C-alpha positions in Angstrom: -18.1 33.0 -7.9 -16.4 34.5 -10.9 -14.5 37.0 -9.0 -13.3 34.1 -6.5 -12.1 32.0 -9.6 -10.3 35.2 -10.9 -8.5 35.4 -7.5 -7.6 31.9 -7.3 -6.1 31.9 -11.1 -4.1 35.2 -10.1 -2.7 33.6 -7.0 -1.8 30.5 -8.9 0.1 32.7 -11.4 1.8 34.6 -8.7 3.0 31.5 -7.1 4.3 30.1 -10.5 6.1 33.5 -11.3 7.7 33.5 -7.7 8.8 29.9 -8.2 10.3 30.8 -11.7 12.1 33.5 -10.1 13.5 31.3 -7.4 14.6 28.8 -9.9 16.4 31.5 -11.8 17.9 32.8 -8.8 19.0 29.2 -8.0 20.7 28.9 -11.3 22.6 32.1 -11.0 23.9 31.4 -7.7 25.1 28.0 -8.7 26.8 29.3 -11.6 28.4 31.9 -9.7 29.6 29.4 -7.1 30.7 26.9 -9.6 32.8 29.6 -11.4 34.4 30.6 -7.9 35.2 27.0 -7.0 36.8 26.5 -10.5 39.0 29.6 -10.0 40.0 28.8 -6.4 40.7 25.1 -7.4 42.8 26.0 -10.4 44.8 28.4 -8.4 45.3 25.8 -5.7 46.6 23.4 -8.3 48.9 26.1 -9.9 50.5 27.2 -6.6 50.6 23.6 -5.1 52.8 22.6 -8.0 54.5 26.0 -7.8 53.7 26.5 -11.6 55.5 23.2 -12.6 58.3 23.6 -10.5 57.3 20.6 -8.3 57.7 18.2 -11.6 61.4 18.9 -11.2 61.6 17.6 -7.5 59.2 14.7 -8.5 61.6 13.6 -11.2 64.6 13.9 -8.9 62.6 12.0 -6.3 61.5 9.2 -8.9 65.2 8.9 -10.2 66.6 8.5 -6.6 64.0 5.9 -5.7 64.1 3.8 -8.8 68.1 4.0 -8.5 68.1 2.8 -4.9 65.6 0.0 -5.9 68.0 -1.1 -8.6 71.0 -1.1 -6.6 69.5 -2.9 -3.7 68.1 -5.4 -6.0 70.6 -8.7 -5.8 69.4 -9.5 -9.6 71.3 -6.6 -10.7 74.2 -6.4 -8.7 76.6 -8.0 -11.0 75.3 -6.1 -13.9 77.6 -3.5 -15.7 77.3 0.1 -14.7 76.3 1.4 -18.1 73.6 -1.4 -18.2 72.6 -0.6 -14.9 72.3 3.1 -15.8 70.2 2.1 -18.9 67.8 0.2 -16.9 67.2 3.1 -14.4 66.7 5.5 -17.4 64.0 3.1 -19.1 62.2 2.8 -15.5 62.3 6.4 -15.0 61.1 7.0 -18.5 58.2 4.8 -17.8 57.1 6.7 -14.7 57.5 9.9 -16.3 55.2 8.7 -19.0 52.7 7.2 -16.6 52.6 10.5 -14.7 52.8 12.5 -18.0 55.9 14.8 -16.8 57.0 15.1 -20.2 54.1 17.3 -21.1 53.8 20.9 -20.4 52.5 21.6 -17.1 49.8 24.1 -18.2 48.0 21.3 -20.3 48.2 19.0 -17.5 46.8 21.6 -14.9 43.5 21.6 -16.8 43.4 17.8 -16.6 43.9 18.3 -12.9 41.2 20.6 -12.7 38.9 18.4 -14.5 39.6 15.6 -12.3 39.4 17.6 -9.0 36.1 19.0 -10.0 34.8 15.5 -10.6 36.4 14.4 -7.4 38.6 12.0 -9.2 41.4 12.9 -6.6 44.1 10.3 -7.7 46.5 8.6 -5.2 48.6 10.2 -2.5 52.3 10.4 -3.0 53.5 10.1 0.7 50.2 9.6 3.0 47.7 6.9 3.5 44.6 6.3 5.4 44.6 4.4 8.8 43.6 1.3 6.9 46.7 1.8 4.5 44.8 2.9 1.6 46.5 5.4 -0.7 43.4 6.7 -2.8 43.0 10.3 -1.8 39.2 10.2 -1.5 39.5 7.5 0.9 42.1 9.6 3.1 39.7 12.5 3.2 36.5 10.4 3.6 38.1 9.1 6.7 38.7 12.6 8.2 35.6 14.5 6.8 33.2 13.2 9.5 35.3 14.6 12.3 35.5 17.9 10.9 31.6 18.1 10.2 30.9 16.7 13.7 33.2 19.3 15.3 32.2 22.3 13.4 28.6 21.4 13.0 28.2 21.1 16.7 29.8 24.3 17.2 28.1 26.2 14.9 24.5 25.2 15.8 25.5 25.9 19.4 26.5 29.3 18.5 23.5 30.0 16.5 20.7 28.8 18.8 22.4 30.2 21.9 23.2 33.7 20.4 19.7 34.0 19.1 18.1 33.2 22.4 20.4 35.3 24.5 20.2 38.3 21.9 16.2 38.2 22.3 16.6 38.2 26.2 18.9 41.2 26.3 16.5 43.1 23.8 14.0 43.0 26.3 16.5 44.4 29.0 18.1 46.8 27.1 20.8 48.9 29.2 20.9 46.1 31.9 24.2 44.9 33.6 24.4 41.9 31.3 23.4 43.8 28.3 26.6 46.0 28.9 28.8 43.0 29.9 28.1 41.6 26.4 29.0 44.9 24.7 32.0 45.1 26.5 32.8 41.5 25.3 31.9 41.8 21.9 35.6 42.9 20.8 37.0 39.5 22.0 35.5 38.0 19.0 38.2 39.5 16.9 40.3 36.7 18.2 40.2 33.4 16.5 39.0 30.1 18.1 42.7 28.5 18.1 43.9 31.6 20.0 41.3 30.7 23.0 42.0 27.2 22.3 45.7 27.4 23.6 44.4 29.1 26.8 41.7 26.5 27.3 44.2 23.6 27.1 46.5 25.2 29.3 44.1 25.9 32.0 41.8 23.0 31.8 44.4 20.1 30.4 47.5 21.0 32.5 46.8 23.5 35.4 43.5 22.0 36.3 43.8 18.7 34.4 40.1 17.7 34.2 39.7 17.5 30.2 41.9 16.0 27.5 44.4 18.3 25.8 43.6 16.8 22.4 42.4 14.1 20.0 39.1 12.8 19.4 38.9 9.7 21.6 41.3 8.4 24.0 43.9 6.0 23.3 43.2 3.1 22.9 39.7 3.8 21.9 37.0 2.5 24.4 35.0 -0.5 23.9 31.2 -0.2 23.6 29.3 2.6 21.9 28.4 4.4 25.2 31.9 4.5 26.4 33.1 5.7 23.1 30.6 8.3 22.8 31.3 9.5 26.4 35.2 9.9 25.5 34.3 11.7 22.3 32.1 14.4 24.2 35.0 15.0 26.6 37.3 15.4 23.8 34.8 17.8 22.1 34.5 20.1 25.0 37.5 22.3 24.7 37.6 22.7 20.8 33.9 23.7 20.8 34.2 25.9 23.7 37.1 27.7 21.8 35.0 28.2 18.8 32.0 29.2 21.0 34.0 31.8 22.8 35.4 33.2 19.6 31.9 34.0 18.0 29.3 34.1 20.6 29.7 37.9 22.0 29.7 39.5 18.5 26.6 37.5 17.3 24.8 38.3 20.4 25.7 42.0 19.9 25.0 41.9 16.3 21.7 40.2 16.5 20.4 42.2 19.6 21.0 45.2 17.6 18.8 43.9 14.9 16.1 42.9 17.4 16.4 46.4 19.2 15.8 48.1 15.7 12.8 46.1 14.7 11.2 46.4 18.2 11.0 50.0 17.9 9.1 49.8 14.6 5.6 51.4 14.3 3.7 48.0 13.7 5.4 46.6 16.8 4.1 49.4 18.8 0.6 48.8 17.3 0.8 45.2 18.2 1.7 46.0 21.7 -1.3 48.7 22.0 -3.6 46.0 20.8 -2.5 43.9 23.8 -0.6 40.9 22.1 1.3 38.8 24.3 5.1 39.7 24.3 6.2 36.4 23.2 4.0 36.2 20.2 5.0 40.1 19.3 8.7 38.7 19.5 8.1 35.6 17.4 5.8 37.1 14.8 6.9 40.8 14.6 10.5 41.1 15.6 12.0 37.5 15.2 10.7 36.8 11.6 11.5 40.1 10.0 15.1 39.8 11.2 15.7 36.3 10.2 17.2 37.6 6.8 20.1 39.8 8.5 20.6 37.0 11.1 21.1 34.5 8.2 23.6 36.8 6.4 25.4 37.4 9.6 25.5 33.6 10.3 26.8 32.9 6.9 29.8 35.2 7.4 30.5 33.8 10.7 30.3 30.2 9.4 32.7 31.0 6.5 35.0 32.5 9.1 35.0 29.3 11.2 35.6 27.1 8.2 38.8 29.2 7.3 40.1 28.6 10.8 39.6 24.8 10.7 43.3 24.1 9.8 44.9 25.8 12.9 42.3 25.0 15.3 42.1 21.3 14.5 46.1 21.1 14.6 46.0 23.0 18.2 43.7 20.0 19.4 45.1 17.3 17.3 41.5 16.8 16.0 41.9 14.2 13.2 39.9 16.2 10.4 40.5 17.9 7.3 42.5 20.6 8.7 44.9 18.4 10.4 45.0 16.4 7.1 46.0 19.5 4.9 48.4 20.9 7.6 50.2 17.3 7.3 49.9 17.2 3.5 51.7 20.5 3.3 54.5 19.1 5.4 54.9 16.1 3.3 54.4 18.1 0.0 51.8 15.5 -0.8 50.4 17.5 -3.7 47.3 15.3 -4.4 46.2 15.3 -0.9 46.7 19.2 -0.6 44.5 19.8 -3.9 41.8 17.1 -2.6 41.6 18.8 0.8 41.2 22.2 -0.9 38.6 20.9 -3.3 36.6 19.6 -0.4 36.7 22.7 1.7 35.7 24.6 -1.4 32.8 22.3 -1.9 31.9 22.7 1.6 31.8 26.5 1.6 30.3 26.7 -1.8 27.3 24.4 -0.3 27.0 26.6 2.7 26.8 29.8 0.8 24.2 28.2 -1.6 22.0 27.0 1.3 22.1 30.1 3.0 21.5 32.2 -0.1 18.6 30.0 -0.8 17.2 30.4 3.0 17.7 34.2 2.5 15.4 34.1 -0.6 12.8 32.1 1.1 12.9 33.7 4.3 12.7 37.5 2.7 10.0 37.9 -0.2 11.5 41.4 -0.8 14.8 39.9 -2.3 14.9 40.6 -6.0 15.4 37.6 -7.7 15.4 38.8 -11.3 17.7 42.1 -12.2 15.6 45.0 -11.7 12.1 42.7 -11.5 9.9 42.5 -8.6 
């Protein structure tokens, strides 16, 4: 009885120690990711403003816009040129004071960083949402669901398909399909948008069975079922492009993990005991390989996020990538910074989630420096 009580106490202390280590690991990872996002966002602010050179262009634009408004206003048509110029200068001064263009850029850059990290993204200079809103967060909030839908669908499809196919191929090592996958693995070096161009050429022009781009047909169909059907048709090509660009390398990598673990001594012992093959795969092969699979999937996921801009532009998908591309064309600095901030947060959350999964799946991970 006393021994059992001691065992329960020791087990409870071990659980508490593991929880403390996990909490410390989480704090460290969050701090590192926040620091990374801070540096990335500040560099974006600095380069998007060209180190303050954009202020000069903005000042010229403000002056020309106010001058055109004053000259076009009939109330100031009979005003003397000196008075009109003075009025223009006063209005320019008010805008300069409002935008704080009279202050050094280096000080304003830290204010911009503070606002960006708090998601206080300000107002767009040139762009607006479909409803006409000029607030950057409204413009981004309008585009974010499209990006999450497209990339979430593609990533989940790649993950579950590649794990299942890799398991099947590990059972048939050296088969024809196994050799085909090995031969096709280098095709994953090309990005998704590269395959997207060929898919559009084939299935939208040579054999026109699928739309070349967009999210739904124009005008949007009425009714939820018709809208969903149109959305699925428009998702086929971009999802297929991302799937083709990632699937073979993922299968090849994870098949290798399964083959390595399937030759371990404890797996051979399980086979000798007569355990069912499916149970052996699930308990002795798949579970130990989840940690390296999560790591490999994290790298693949980050690569897919990085290619979002070009892929969405190729398919004219109305997401964050297309928004950022348009903002660069318009030189709309607030929208550029806001889009990069959202991408940075998405990447940081992705990495944090996968780090936590890695720590949970693999108890051998050292959560404290040098500790076990």
